[in-house]
N, C-alpha and C positions, 0 to 999 in steps of 0.2 A: 421749337417743336422738342419734344423728348426726344432723348436718343433713347435706339436701341439697345439691347446687349450685342455685342456681336454673338453669334452664331460658334458652337462649339463643335469642337473634332468630331467625327465618330470612329471607335477602335473597334474592329471588327476583324476577330481571327489573327491577331497579334501584329496588324497595320493598320495606322492613323490613317482616314480619307479625311482631309479638309478641306471644310467649305470651299464649295465651290470646284472644285475637283473630282475628281471619276478612277476609279482603279477598277483593276480586273484581281481576285485574290485566289488564290490555288490553297484548298482544304484537302489535305491530307486525307485519304481513304482507305481501308483496306486493298493493298498491295495486290497484283495476280498470283496465281500460284508459281509464274516464270519468273518470278521476283521482281517486275517491271511494277514500278512505282505508278502507282497513279491519284488523279487530283479531281476534286466536284468546282468547278471553275463558277464564282460570280463575281456578276459585276453589279458594282457602285457607284450611284450620282447623288455625294452631295451636296447639295446647291445649296449657295450663300443666304435665302433668304431661309427662315422657318414655315414649316409645313409639316405635313403627314409623313409618316414613314409606310411604304405600303410594300408589298414582295407580291413577286410575279415568279410563277414556277414551272417548270414543262418538264415534261419525261419524267413524271414519279416513273409510270412506266413506262421503261425503256424502250418500247416499240414504240409511241406515241410522239408522232413528229410534227406536226402541224406548229404545235406549243414552240419547239426550237426555232422556226422562220417567223412565229409571232413576236419572237421577244429579239432575235437578230434585226427585223426592221424598227421595232420601238427605239434599241440602241440608236440606231442610226436616221431618227427621224428629230428634222429640226424644229420641233417644237418644243424639244426638252431642252434648248437653251433658255428656256423664260420658266424651267423648272423651281418650285419650293419645296422644301425636305427634302426626303430619300426617297430615291426607289433599289429596291434589291432588288436585279433580278437574275435569275438560274434557270437556263436553257435547258442543262439535262442534269437532275439528281439524281435517276438512277442509272448511273457509270458504268456499272458494269452488266448492267442490263441493255443498254445501248448499244454496247461493244459486241454484244452477244446476237441482237435485233429480239432481244425479247423482252416482255410484260415484265418479267421476275428477273429476281437475282438469281445468281446462280447456283442456290442452294433448292430452288424454286418457289424461294416466299414472295409475298407480295408485298414489296416495300409501305402500301398506301391501307394496311390491316397492324404496321408496327409502332405506330405509333402510341404513345409520346418517346419512346427508346430506352436504352438503356446503355450504356459504357461497356456492358460487361456482358451483354444476352449475343442473341445473332448478329449476325451481317447485317441483317434487316433494321435489325432492334440497333445499334452501333450507329446505322446510318441516321435514322431516327432522329436518335438523339444527339446526333452532332449537330442537324436542320433547329432542332427546338432548341438548344442548349446554346448553338454559337452564333447561331446567322439568323430565326426569326424571332428570336426574340425582342421585346419592345415595339412590333411592328403594329400602326393602326387596322393596316386593313389589308386585305390577298386576295391574289387574283391566281388560282389554280388553273392551268389549261390540260385539257385532255382529246383526247380521242376515242370511237371506239375501238372493241379491242379487232385482232385480226379477221379479215374480211369479214365486218359488221364496221359498218357506215352510220353516223348520225347526222340530223338535221342539227343545226346549230342551236344549242339550248345554254341554259343557264340554271343550273341545280343549288340549292342553298338553304337555309332554312327563314320560310316565309311570315314566322311569327313574329321576327324583329323587325321594325318598322321600316330602320334606317338599310337591313339588307335586304328588305324589298323593293326599298327605291333604288341603292344602286342595281339592283339584278333590271329594276327599269330600263334604267339610263343606258345600260349594256347596249339597248340594243336590237336583240336576235328575236327572233320570230314566240320562241316558248322557253317560258318560262315553271321549271321542274319545282314542287315546295316539297325539298330531300330532308328526309330521316338523316341525322350523324348518324355515321360508323361507331361500331368500335374500331378502334385500332387507325382511324384514319388521322389524314394529316387535318384533314377540316374539322375533326372532334378536336384535335387537341390543341391545335389554336384556339378553339373556339373558346374552352375552358379557359383559356388563358383571357377573354375580354374580347378575341381579334375575328370580325366580321371575314367572314371568305365565300368569295363568290366561286365555283366553279363553272368553266367555260367546259362544254364537249358537241367536238366539229370533225366531223371526217372521219378517217379508216385509220387504223394503225398501217406504218412503216408505209405508205403516202402522204405528199402532199397534196390541197384542198384548195387553189387560189380563192374561192369564196369562204371556204374557211378561215385561214388566214388574215384575208382581209376583215371577216367580221367578227373575227378575237381583235385584230388589232384596234380597229375602231372601238370596239368595247373599252379594253382597257386603258385609252385613252381619254373615254368619253368618262369614263369612272374617275379617272386622275383629273377632270377637270372641275367635276361634281365633289367634289372632296379638297380640292382649295391645292390641288398640284399644277397645276397650269389653267391657262386662262381659259374662259368659259367657251365654249365649242358654239359657233356661230350655227344658228337653225337655219338661216339660208344658205349656208353653205353642207349642211351636213341634214336631210330630215329626219326623223323620229320616224323608228317603226314601234308600233304599239306592241309590245307585245302580250301575249294572251298565256294566263295561269292556267296548270294543268292542276285539275281536279284528281288525277290520279293518272297510272298508268300499270301496261300489262303489256307482258309477252304471246303473241299466240304462236305455240310451238305446232312441230310438222305431227299430221296426224298419221304417217307411216316412212316409211324410210323409200328413197329414190331420190329422184332430180326434179328437182325444185321449179318451174319457170312464174316466174315470180309476175304480178301483172302493176299490184300498185307500187308506183313510185314513193321514192323519201319525200317526203312533205304534203305527201296526195291526204287528201281529205274522203274519211270513204265513211259510210252510212254500216248502221244494222242491217245484215248476210248478205255482204256485198261480196263477192270472193277477190281475194287479194291473190291468190295463184294456185299452184297444182302441183300436186307431188305426184308423181308415176312412176312406172319401171320404164325403162330404157327402150323397150319394145311399145311401147303407148297404148299397152290392153289395160293396165290398171292402173286409174287414176284416184286422186281424195283431192277433193275443194279445200283451201286456206278461208275461211268465212271470218269476217271480222264479228265479235259480238258484241257491238258495241258503234255507235257512233263517235267518229273522233278522228285523228290524224296521223300520220307515222314518222313519227320522230327517228327513228332506227330498223335498220333490217340488214338481213346476212346477205350477202353480195357471193356467196357460194352455192352453185346450184346443186354442189354433190351433200344431201342431207340423212342423218339416223333420225326415226320415233321416236319425239318430244325434244330433238333439237329447237331452237330457239328460229325465228324465222322473219317475224315482224315486229319491232315493238310500236304501239299503239297509247297514244294520249288521250284521254277524256276531261271535255271543258262545259263549260256552263253551255246548255243549251242558244242555240243562233248566235254563238262565238263568235268573231269574223276570222277565223285559225286563218285561211288560204289567203285574202287580202295579208294579213302578215307576214307568211310567208312570200307573197308575190313582193312585197313593199321591199324585203327586204334583198329578193334576186336582184329588183330594179339597183335598187341604192348602189349596189356592189359590181354591177354592168361591167366589166372592161371597159366599154365603149366610151364610159361614162365618168372613170374615174382618173383620178393622178397619175398620169403614164411614168412619173421617176421613175415606178419601182417597177420593172417589167413582171408580166405575168408567166406565176408558174404552171407550162399546159406536160 
């Protein structure tokens, strides 16, 4: 039997990680104006056996926290004892924003519009450059974990370029109810690594500054399912984990407030709605004047505001449209049933 050459160590951030080892590497980033030093922690697991190199990132927007918990549970999972290849996990990319409980960096810039970055540019550009040049280089696949913005919740969904057959396959394997064919955005992490040949899935679920147990469990299951699909983990048993058949959205649009006032939302996240259906009402505090929010087409609510106080033109409901008779409602129900706290492993207590 032919012998395989031993796996080479991985050098990252000036640290050498030997095959079979795991390490947390603190990458120095621009310090606070108080002179306090600041690091971006990166956890690396370099398995003994060859395999793909996957990155998993979270809190690219500093207030999007579900991904932080997903990565924590992933790194504690016993299944990683069977890992092949290399896992690079970054639970908090935007450390500055996370400290301030903000989506943005201290100068108001969106880090996810600064890629591929520059070592002489703005704070956002420098952080993006660090990530691209020292951490994510050489990765074969990526999963970037997000939530809705502040006061807005997203139904668990995958956003990616579906023209690529491999990306579409991984999106389906992730096992969430909805897949959205999303164009690349200039300056985004997804665009930057895509141009280097690295397929990326964007997982969106839950709301900023909040933990959502369903979103966390769905994200953890999805990441491990992708890892199994690309050969980093043993194949997932279908008996152990039923597969949710996701629906591919043809288009999405935001329904906006017809007037300023108090929103009484009727349509829930994940609800299937018909054209002409009333999703909520916006009225004054006295209830004397009300304007209905009407669905312009058949679809499913994949995002919605949780804040009743709205201004005219403000985004209220995010609606996705699907092929006629697509069983989206069934996909949402199957996803929720799969992650029912009464049916899943109790080794990790639920967050309430």
